[in-house]
PyMOL Python script that loads the backbone (N, CA, C, O; Angstrom):
from pymol import cmd

cmd.read_pdbstr("""\
ATOM      1  N   MET A   1     102.411  83.889  76.579  1.00  0.00           N
ATOM      2  CA  MET A   1     101.733  83.825  77.830  1.00  0.00           C
ATOM      3  C   MET A   1     102.103  85.038  78.652  1.00  0.00           C
ATOM      4  O   MET A   1     103.091  85.718  78.374  1.00  0.00           O
ATOM      5  N   THR A   2     101.292  85.304  79.677  1.00  0.00           N
ATOM      6  CA  THR A   2     101.508  86.463  80.531  1.00  0.00           C
ATOM      7  C   THR A   2     101.635  86.010  81.974  1.00  0.00           C
ATOM      8  O   THR A   2     100.916  85.120  82.428  1.00  0.00           O
ATOM      9  N   ILE A   3     102.562  86.638  82.690  1.00  0.00           N
ATOM     10  CA  ILE A   3     102.759  86.335  84.103  1.00  0.00           C
ATOM     11  C   ILE A   3     102.439  87.587  84.901  1.00  0.00           C
ATOM     12  O   ILE A   3     103.050  88.635  84.693  1.00  0.00           O
ATOM     13  N   GLU A   4     101.477  87.480  85.816  1.00  0.00           N
ATOM     14  CA  GLU A   4     101.133  88.582  86.709  1.00  0.00           C
ATOM     15  C   GLU A   4     101.786  88.334  88.054  1.00  0.00           C
ATOM     16  O   GLU A   4     101.477  87.354  88.731  1.00  0.00           O
ATOM     17  N   ALA A   5     102.696  89.227  88.442  1.00  0.00           N
ATOM     18  CA  ALA A   5     103.396  89.115  89.723  1.00  0.00           C
ATOM     19  C   ALA A   5     103.837  90.495  90.171  1.00  0.00           C
ATOM     20  O   ALA A   5     104.240  91.319  89.351  1.00  0.00           O
ATOM     21  N   ASP A   6     103.762  90.745  91.453  1.00  0.00           N
ATOM     22  CA  ASP A   6     104.239  91.994  92.042  1.00  0.00           C
ATOM     23  C   ASP A   6     103.566  93.224  91.434  1.00  0.00           C
ATOM     24  O   ASP A   6     104.205  94.266  91.291  1.00  0.00           O
ATOM     25  N   GLY A   7     102.303  93.117  91.079  1.00  0.00           N
ATOM     26  CA  GLY A   7     101.559  94.247  90.550  1.00  0.00           C
ATOM     27  C   GLY A   7     101.845  94.577  89.095  1.00  0.00           C
ATOM     28  O   GLY A   7     101.430  95.631  88.612  1.00  0.00           O
ATOM     29  N   ALA A   8     102.538  93.710  88.394  1.00  0.00           N
ATOM     30  CA  ALA A   8     102.867  93.966  86.996  1.00  0.00           C
ATOM     31  C   ALA A   8     102.612  92.711  86.158  1.00  0.00           C
ATOM     32  O   ALA A   8     102.709  91.588  86.652  1.00  0.00           O
ATOM     33  N   ALA A   9     102.290  92.920  84.907  1.00  0.00           N
ATOM     34  CA  ALA A   9     102.112  91.811  83.968  1.00  0.00           C
ATOM     35  C   ALA A   9     103.321  91.762  83.056  1.00  0.00           C
ATOM     36  O   ALA A   9     103.716  92.775  82.480  1.00  0.00           O
ATOM     37  N   ARG A  10     103.915  90.566  82.925  1.00  0.00           N
ATOM     38  CA  ARG A  10     105.112  90.398  82.093  1.00  0.00           C
ATOM     39  C   ARG A  10     104.843  89.334  81.045  1.00  0.00           C
ATOM     40  O   ARG A  10     104.317  88.267  81.362  1.00  0.00           O
ATOM     41  N   PRO A  11     105.197  89.612  79.809  1.00  0.00           N
ATOM     42  CA  PRO A  11     105.089  88.558  78.796  1.00  0.00           C
ATOM     43  C   PRO A  11     106.246  87.573  78.961  1.00  0.00           C
ATOM     44  O   PRO A  11     107.342  87.953  79.373  1.00  0.00           O
ATOM     45  N   ALA A  12     105.996  86.322  78.641  1.00  0.00           N
ATOM     46  CA  ALA A  12     107.053  85.303  78.735  1.00  0.00           C
ATOM     47  C   ALA A  12     106.992  84.412  77.508  1.00  0.00           C
ATOM     48  O   ALA A  12     105.914  84.016  77.065  1.00  0.00           O
ATOM     49  N   GLU A  13     108.140  84.107  76.973  1.00  0.00           N
ATOM     50  CA  GLU A  13     108.265  83.207  75.826  1.00  0.00           C
ATOM     51  C   GLU A  13     108.978  81.944  76.286  1.00  0.00           C
ATOM     52  O   GLU A  13     110.121  82.004  76.740  1.00  0.00           O
ATOM     53  N   VAL A  14     108.313  80.807  76.171  1.00  0.00           N
ATOM     54  CA  VAL A  14     108.913  79.522  76.536  1.00  0.00           C
ATOM     55  C   VAL A  14     108.591  78.504  75.449  1.00  0.00           C
ATOM     56  O   VAL A  14     107.597  78.652  74.738  1.00  0.00           O
ATOM     57  N   PRO A  15     109.418  77.479  75.315  1.00  0.00           N
ATOM     58  CA  PRO A  15     109.169  76.454  74.302  1.00  0.00           C
ATOM     59  C   PRO A  15     107.881  75.680  74.598  1.00  0.00           C
ATOM     60  O   PRO A  15     107.445  75.598  75.746  1.00  0.00           O
ATOM     61  N   THR A  16     107.294  75.129  73.571  1.00  0.00           N
ATOM     62  CA  THR A  16     106.103  74.305  73.707  1.00  0.00           C
ATOM     63  C   THR A  16     106.384  73.142  74.650  1.00  0.00           C
ATOM     64  O   THR A  16     107.439  72.513  74.576  1.00  0.00           O
ATOM     65  N   GLY A  17     105.431  72.862  75.539  1.00  0.00           N
ATOM     66  CA  GLY A  17     105.594  71.767  76.484  1.00  0.00           C
ATOM     67  C   GLY A  17     106.230  72.177  77.796  1.00  0.00           C
ATOM     68  O   GLY A  17     106.494  71.327  78.647  1.00  0.00           O
ATOM     69  N   SER A  18     106.484  73.478  77.978  1.00  0.00           N
ATOM     70  CA  SER A  18     107.093  73.959  79.218  1.00  0.00           C
ATOM     71  C   SER A  18     106.065  74.009  80.340  1.00  0.00           C
ATOM     72  O   SER A  18     104.863  74.129  80.100  1.00  0.00           O
ATOM     73  N   THR A  19     106.560  73.914  81.563  1.00  0.00           N
ATOM     74  CA  THR A  19     105.676  73.981  82.722  1.00  0.00           C
ATOM     75  C   THR A  19     105.642  75.407  83.276  1.00  0.00           C
ATOM     76  O   THR A  19     106.411  76.270  82.853  1.00  0.00           O
ATOM     77  N   VAL A  20     104.747  75.633  84.215  1.00  0.00           N
ATOM     78  CA  VAL A  20     104.657  76.937  84.870  1.00  0.00           C
ATOM     79  C   VAL A  20     105.990  77.263  85.551  1.00  0.00           C
ATOM     80  O   VAL A  20     106.443  78.407  85.499  1.00  0.00           O
ATOM     81  N   THR A  21     106.618  76.282  86.181  1.00  0.00           N
ATOM     82  CA  THR A  21     107.912  76.487  86.831  1.00  0.00           C
ATOM     83  C   THR A  21     108.948  77.003  85.837  1.00  0.00           C
ATOM     84  O   THR A  21     109.683  77.941  86.144  1.00  0.00           O
ATOM     85  N   GLU A  22     109.012  76.410  84.668  1.00  0.00           N
ATOM     86  CA  GLU A  22     109.976  76.827  83.641  1.00  0.00           C
ATOM     87  C   GLU A  22     109.651  78.218  83.112  1.00  0.00           C
ATOM     88  O   GLU A  22     110.560  78.996  82.821  1.00  0.00           O
ATOM     89  N   ALA A  23     108.360  78.540  82.984  1.00  0.00           N
ATOM     90  CA  ALA A  23     107.955  79.865  82.510  1.00  0.00           C
ATOM     91  C   ALA A  23     108.341  80.941  83.514  1.00  0.00           C
ATOM     92  O   ALA A  23     108.814  82.011  83.131  1.00  0.00           O
ATOM     93  N   LEU A  24     108.141  80.662  84.801  1.00  0.00           N
ATOM     94  CA  LEU A  24     108.524  81.634  85.829  1.00  0.00           C
ATOM     95  C   LEU A  24     110.029  81.856  85.834  1.00  0.00           C
ATOM     96  O   LEU A  24     110.490  82.988  85.977  1.00  0.00           O
ATOM     97  N   ALA A  25     110.792  80.789  85.681  1.00  0.00           N
ATOM     98  CA  ALA A  25     112.252  80.907  85.637  1.00  0.00           C
ATOM     99  C   ALA A  25     112.685  81.726  84.423  1.00  0.00           C
ATOM    100  O   ALA A  25     113.585  82.559  84.531  1.00  0.00           O
ATOM    101  N   ALA A  26     112.062  81.504  83.284  1.00  0.00           N
ATOM    102  CA  ALA A  26     112.408  82.241  82.065  1.00  0.00           C
ATOM    103  C   ALA A  26     112.106  83.733  82.205  1.00  0.00           C
ATOM    104  O   ALA A  26     112.797  84.572  81.626  1.00  0.00           O
ATOM    105  N   ALA A  27     111.067  84.054  82.981  1.00  0.00           N
ATOM    106  CA  ALA A  27     110.697  85.455  83.170  1.00  0.00           C
ATOM    107  C   ALA A  27     111.440  86.094  84.331  1.00  0.00           C
ATOM    108  O   ALA A  27     111.292  87.291  84.575  1.00  0.00           O
ATOM    109  N   GLY A  28     112.241  85.310  85.055  1.00  0.00           N
ATOM    110  CA  GLY A  28     113.009  85.847  86.172  1.00  0.00           C
ATOM    111  C   GLY A  28     112.183  86.083  87.422  1.00  0.00           C
ATOM    112  O   GLY A  28     112.539  86.918  88.255  1.00  0.00           O
ATOM    113  N   VAL A  29     111.076  85.350  87.563  1.00  0.00           N
ATOM    114  CA  VAL A  29     110.218  85.495  88.738  1.00  0.00           C
ATOM    115  C   VAL A  29     110.577  84.399  89.739  1.00  0.00           C
ATOM    116  O   VAL A  29     110.471  83.210  89.438  1.00  0.00           O
ATOM    117  N   SER A  30     111.001  84.813  90.925  1.00  0.00           N
ATOM    118  CA  SER A  30     111.320  83.826  91.962  1.00  0.00           C
ATOM    119  C   SER A  30     110.166  83.772  92.957  1.00  0.00           C
ATOM    120  O   SER A  30     109.452  84.754  93.158  1.00  0.00           O
ATOM    121  N   LEU A  31     110.002  82.615  93.568  1.00  0.00           N
ATOM    122  CA  LEU A  31     108.903  82.401  94.498  1.00  0.00           C
ATOM    123  C   LEU A  31     109.410  82.254  95.918  1.00  0.00           C
ATOM    124  O   LEU A  31     110.464  81.665  96.157  1.00  0.00           O
ATOM    125  N   GLY A  32     108.649  82.797  96.859  1.00  0.00           N
ATOM    126  CA  GLY A  32     108.912  82.584  98.271  1.00  0.00           C
ATOM    127  C   GLY A  32     108.251  81.286  98.700  1.00  0.00           C
ATOM    128  O   GLY A  32     107.451  80.718  97.955  1.00  0.00           O
ATOM    129  N   SER A  33     108.576  80.816  99.886  1.00  0.00           N
ATOM    130  CA  SER A  33     108.056  79.526 100.335  1.00  0.00           C
ATOM    131  C   SER A  33     106.548  79.529 100.542  1.00  0.00           C
ATOM    132  O   SER A  33     105.928  78.467 100.490  1.00  0.00           O
ATOM    133  N   LEU A  34     105.937  80.693 100.777  1.00  0.00           N
ATOM    134  CA  LEU A  34     104.494  80.759 101.005  1.00  0.00           C
ATOM    135  C   LEU A  34     103.709  81.270  99.804  1.00  0.00           C
ATOM    136  O   LEU A  34     102.478  81.260  99.827  1.00  0.00           O
ATOM    137  N   ASP A  35     104.391  81.715  98.760  1.00  0.00           N
ATOM    138  CA  ASP A  35     103.710  82.269  97.590  1.00  0.00           C
ATOM    139  C   ASP A  35     102.830  81.219  96.916  1.00  0.00           C
ATOM    140  O   ASP A  35     103.136  80.027  96.914  1.00  0.00           O
ATOM    141  N   GLN A  36     101.731  81.702  96.345  1.00  0.00           N
ATOM    142  CA  GLN A  36     100.793  80.813  95.662  1.00  0.00           C
ATOM    143  C   GLN A  36     100.793  81.122  94.174  1.00  0.00           C
ATOM    144  O   GLN A  36     100.894  82.279  93.769  1.00  0.00           O
ATOM    145  N   VAL A  37     100.679  80.076  93.367  1.00  0.00           N
ATOM    146  CA  VAL A  37     100.711  80.227  91.911  1.00  0.00           C
ATOM    147  C   VAL A  37      99.487  79.543  91.317  1.00  0.00           C
ATOM    148  O   VAL A  37      99.125  78.434  91.712  1.00  0.00           O
ATOM    149  N   GLU A  38      98.866  80.212  90.376  1.00  0.00           N
ATOM    150  CA  GLU A  38      97.715  79.643  89.669  1.00  0.00           C
ATOM    151  C   GLU A  38      98.001  79.742  88.193  1.00  0.00           C
ATOM    152  O   GLU A  38      98.262  80.860  87.750  1.00  0.00           O
ATOM    153  N   PRO A  39      97.984  78.734  87.400  1.00  0.00           N
ATOM    154  CA  PRO A  39      97.771  77.318  87.712  1.00  0.00           C
ATOM    155  C   PRO A  39      98.969  76.730  88.467  1.00  0.00           C
ATOM    156  O   PRO A  39     100.006  77.384  88.581  1.00  0.00           O
ATOM    157  N   PRO A  40      98.837  75.500  88.985  1.00  0.00           N
ATOM    158  CA  PRO A  40      99.920  74.865  89.744  1.00  0.00           C
ATOM    159  C   PRO A  40     101.225  74.783  88.946  1.00  0.00           C
ATOM    160  O   PRO A  40     101.218  74.795  87.715  1.00  0.00           O
ATOM    161  N   LEU A  41     102.331  74.700  89.667  1.00  0.00           N
ATOM    162  CA  LEU A  41     103.666  74.734  89.064  1.00  0.00           C
ATOM    163  C   LEU A  41     103.922  73.623  88.045  1.00  0.00           C
ATOM    164  O   LEU A  41     104.726  73.810  87.133  1.00  0.00           O
ATOM    165  N   TYR A  42     103.266  72.485  88.177  1.00  0.00           N
ATOM    166  CA  TYR A  42     103.503  71.344  87.279  1.00  0.00           C
ATOM    167  C   TYR A  42     102.690  71.414  85.987  1.00  0.00           C
ATOM    168  O   TYR A  42     102.858  70.566  85.112  1.00  0.00           O
ATOM    169  N   THR A  43     101.810  72.411  85.853  1.00  0.00           N
ATOM    170  CA  THR A  43     100.933  72.526  84.691  1.00  0.00           C
ATOM    171  C   THR A  43     101.721  72.887  83.433  1.00  0.00           C
ATOM    172  O   THR A  43     102.585  73.763  83.468  1.00  0.00           O
ATOM    173  N   VAL A  44     101.428  72.221  82.340  1.00  0.00           N
ATOM    174  CA  VAL A  44     102.038  72.546  81.047  1.00  0.00           C
ATOM    175  C   VAL A  44     101.267  73.736  80.474  1.00  0.00           C
ATOM    176  O   VAL A  44     100.041  73.709  80.374  1.00  0.00           O
ATOM    177  N   VAL A  45     102.008  74.774  80.101  1.00  0.00           N
ATOM    178  CA  VAL A  45     101.378  76.007  79.617  1.00  0.00           C
ATOM    179  C   VAL A  45     101.375  76.062  78.098  1.00  0.00           C
ATOM    180  O   VAL A  45     102.153  75.386  77.425  1.00  0.00           O
ATOM    181  N   SER A  46     100.477  76.888  77.583  1.00  0.00           N
ATOM    182  CA  SER A  46     100.414  77.100  76.133  1.00  0.00           C
ATOM    183  C   SER A  46     100.260  78.590  75.868  1.00  0.00           C
ATOM    184  O   SER A  46     100.040  79.375  76.790  1.00  0.00           O
ATOM    185  N   GLU A  47     100.375  78.968  74.622  1.00  0.00           N
ATOM    186  CA  GLU A  47     100.295  80.368  74.227  1.00  0.00           C
ATOM    187  C   GLU A  47      98.951  80.952  74.663  1.00  0.00           C
ATOM    188  O   GLU A  47      97.905  80.331  74.473  1.00  0.00           O
ATOM    189  N   GLY A  48      98.988  82.140  75.244  1.00  0.00           N
ATOM    190  CA  GLY A  48      97.772  82.815  75.681  1.00  0.00           C
ATOM    191  C   GLY A  48      97.380  82.534  77.124  1.00  0.00           C
ATOM    192  O   GLY A  48      96.431  83.137  77.625  1.00  0.00           O
ATOM    193  N   ASP A  49      98.085  81.636  77.805  1.00  0.00           N
ATOM    194  CA  ASP A  49      97.775  81.332  79.206  1.00  0.00           C
ATOM    195  C   ASP A  49      98.178  82.493  80.108  1.00  0.00           C
ATOM    196  O   ASP A  49      99.047  83.296  79.769  1.00  0.00           O
ATOM    197  N   LEU A  50      97.524  82.561  81.264  1.00  0.00           N
ATOM    198  CA  LEU A  50      97.834  83.566  82.273  1.00  0.00           C
ATOM    199  C   LEU A  50      98.297  82.848  83.529  1.00  0.00           C
ATOM    200  O   LEU A  50      97.612  81.955  84.028  1.00  0.00           O
ATOM    201  N   ILE A  51      99.461  83.236  84.042  1.00  0.00           N
ATOM    202  CA  ILE A  51      99.999  82.692  85.285  1.00  0.00           C
ATOM    203  C   ILE A  51      99.936  83.809  86.313  1.00  0.00           C
ATOM    204  O   ILE A  51     100.467  84.897  86.090  1.00  0.00           O
ATOM    205  N   THR A  52      99.285  83.539  87.445  1.00  0.00           N
ATOM    206  CA  THR A  52      99.138  84.538  88.493  1.00  0.00           C
ATOM    207  C   THR A  52      99.919  84.117  89.731  1.00  0.00           C
ATOM    208  O   THR A  52      99.727  83.022  90.259  1.00  0.00           O
ATOM    209  N   VAL A  53     100.809  85.009  90.190  1.00  0.00           N
ATOM    210  CA  VAL A  53     101.585  84.762  91.403  1.00  0.00           C
ATOM    211  C   VAL A  53     101.036  85.665  92.499  1.00  0.00           C
ATOM    212  O   VAL A  53     101.000  86.887  92.352  1.00  0.00           O
ATOM    213  N   THR A  54     100.607  85.046  93.604  1.00  0.00           N
ATOM    214  CA  THR A  54     100.113  85.790  94.756  1.00  0.00           C
ATOM    215  C   THR A  54     101.164  85.690  95.853  1.00  0.00           C
ATOM    216  O   THR A  54     101.473  84.600  96.335  1.00  0.00           O
ATOM    217  N   ARG A  55     101.708  86.836  96.239  1.00  0.00           N
ATOM    218  CA  ARG A  55     102.732  86.867  97.278  1.00  0.00           C
ATOM    219  C   ARG A  55     102.057  86.750  98.643  1.00  0.00           C
ATOM    220  O   ARG A  55     101.086  87.452  98.924  1.00  0.00           O
ATOM    221  N   VAL A  56     102.576  85.860  99.485  1.00  0.00           N
ATOM    222  CA  VAL A  56     102.035  85.653 100.821  1.00  0.00           C
ATOM    223  C   VAL A  56     103.118  85.988 101.833  1.00  0.00           C
ATOM    224  O   VAL A  56     104.244  85.496 101.750  1.00  0.00           O
ATOM    225  N   VAL A  57     102.755  86.836 102.794  1.00  0.00           N
ATOM    226  CA  VAL A  57     103.680  87.239 103.841  1.00  0.00           C
ATOM    227  C   VAL A  57     103.067  86.849 105.180  1.00  0.00           C
ATOM    228  O   VAL A  57     101.914  87.172 105.464  1.00  0.00           O
ATOM    229  N   GLU A  58     103.840  86.162 105.987  1.00  0.00           N
ATOM    230  CA  GLU A  58     103.377  85.744 107.301  1.00  0.00           C
ATOM    231  C   GLU A  58     104.004  86.660 108.351  1.00  0.00           C
ATOM    232  O   GLU A  58     105.224  86.822 108.399  1.00  0.00           O
ATOM    233  N   THR A  59     103.157  87.254 109.186  1.00  0.00           N
ATOM    234  CA  THR A  59     103.653  88.116 110.247  1.00  0.00           C
ATOM    235  C   THR A  59     103.093  87.650 111.584  1.00  0.00           C
ATOM    236  O   THR A  59     101.992  87.104 111.653  1.00  0.00           O
ATOM    237  N   PHE A  60     103.850  87.867 112.625  1.00  0.00           N
ATOM    238  CA  PHE A  60     103.434  87.515 113.974  1.00  0.00           C
ATOM    239  C   PHE A  60     103.387  88.783 114.813  1.00  0.00           C
ATOM    240  O   PHE A  60     104.268  89.637 114.716  1.00  0.00           O
ATOM    241  N   THR A  61     102.355  88.897 115.634  1.00  0.00           N
ATOM    242  CA  THR A  61     102.202  90.034 116.514  1.00  0.00           C
ATOM    243  C   THR A  61     102.115  89.524 117.949  1.00  0.00           C
ATOM    244  O   THR A  61     101.359  88.597 118.241  1.00  0.00           O
ATOM    245  N   THR A  62     102.878  90.125 118.826  1.00  0.00           N
ATOM    246  CA  THR A  62     102.831  89.764 120.237  1.00  0.00           C
ATOM    247  C   THR A  62     102.131  90.885 120.991  1.00  0.00           C
ATOM    248  O   THR A  62     102.477  92.057 120.847  1.00  0.00           O
ATOM    249  N   GLU A  63     101.155  90.516 121.786  1.00  0.00           N
ATOM    250  CA  GLU A  63     100.415  91.500 122.553  1.00  0.00           C
ATOM    251  C   GLU A  63     100.534  91.146 124.030  1.00  0.00           C
ATOM    252  O   GLU A  63     100.294  90.004 124.423  1.00  0.00           O
ATOM    253  N   GLU A  64     100.899  92.116 124.836  1.00  0.00           N
ATOM    254  CA  GLU A  64     101.024  91.903 126.260  1.00  0.00           C
ATOM    255  C   GLU A  64      99.802  92.487 126.948  1.00  0.00           C
ATOM    256  O   GLU A  64      99.486  93.667 126.789  1.00  0.00           O
ATOM    257  N   VAL A  65      99.109  91.632 127.727  1.00  0.00           N
ATOM    258  CA  VAL A  65      97.883  92.053 128.391  1.00  0.00           C
ATOM    259  C   VAL A  65      98.020  91.763 129.884  1.00  0.00           C
ATOM    260  O   VAL A  65      98.395  90.656 130.269  1.00  0.00           O
ATOM    261  N   GLU A  66      97.717  92.751 130.721  1.00  0.00           N
ATOM    262  CA  GLU A  66      97.728  92.547 132.158  1.00  0.00           C
ATOM    263  C   GLU A  66      96.417  91.932 132.597  1.00  0.00           C
ATOM    264  O   GLU A  66      95.340  92.427 132.264  1.00  0.00           O
ATOM    265  N   ILE A  67      96.517  90.850 133.345  1.00  0.00           N
ATOM    266  CA  ILE A  67      95.321  90.198 133.868  1.00  0.00           C
ATOM    267  C   ILE A  67      95.312  90.440 135.380  1.00  0.00           C
ATOM    268  O   ILE A  67      96.249  90.045 136.074  1.00  0.00           O
ATOM    269  N   PRO A  68      94.262  91.084 135.894  1.00  0.00           N
ATOM    270  CA  PRO A  68      94.231  91.396 137.317  1.00  0.00           C
ATOM    271  C   PRO A  68      94.129  90.118 138.164  1.00  0.00           C
ATOM    272  O   PRO A  68      93.453  89.157 137.798  1.00  0.00           O
ATOM    273  N   PHE A  69      94.823  90.144 139.302  1.00  0.00           N
ATOM    274  CA  PHE A  69      94.782  89.027 140.235  1.00  0.00           C
ATOM    275  C   PHE A  69      93.514  89.145 141.051  1.00  0.00           C
ATOM    276  O   PHE A  69      93.213  90.217 141.577  1.00  0.00           O
ATOM    277  N   VAL A  70      92.772  88.073 141.166  1.00  0.00           N
ATOM    278  CA  VAL A  70      91.509  88.098 141.909  1.00  0.00           C
ATOM    279  C   VAL A  70      91.645  87.373 143.206  1.00  0.00           C
ATOM    280  O   VAL A  70      90.684  87.289 143.970  1.00  0.00           O
TER     281      VAL A  70
END
""", "prot")
cmd.dss("prot")
cmd.show_as("cartoon", "prot")
cmd.util.cbc("prot")
cmd.orient("prot")
């Protein structure tokens, strides 16, 4: 199976009956709390499957605006 994460594709070898979570651990891919994985983490994978990790970053911007007094 292949794992796409961080702009690179990595091959991963896991025993039959392993889940996406186990495959990511075997490949050394860690997930952030907002990261998305396709297929879901509980899915049992098989040879030839593709696991895609999409990194999600949350940012906050503060904007100060003057409102004229009327």
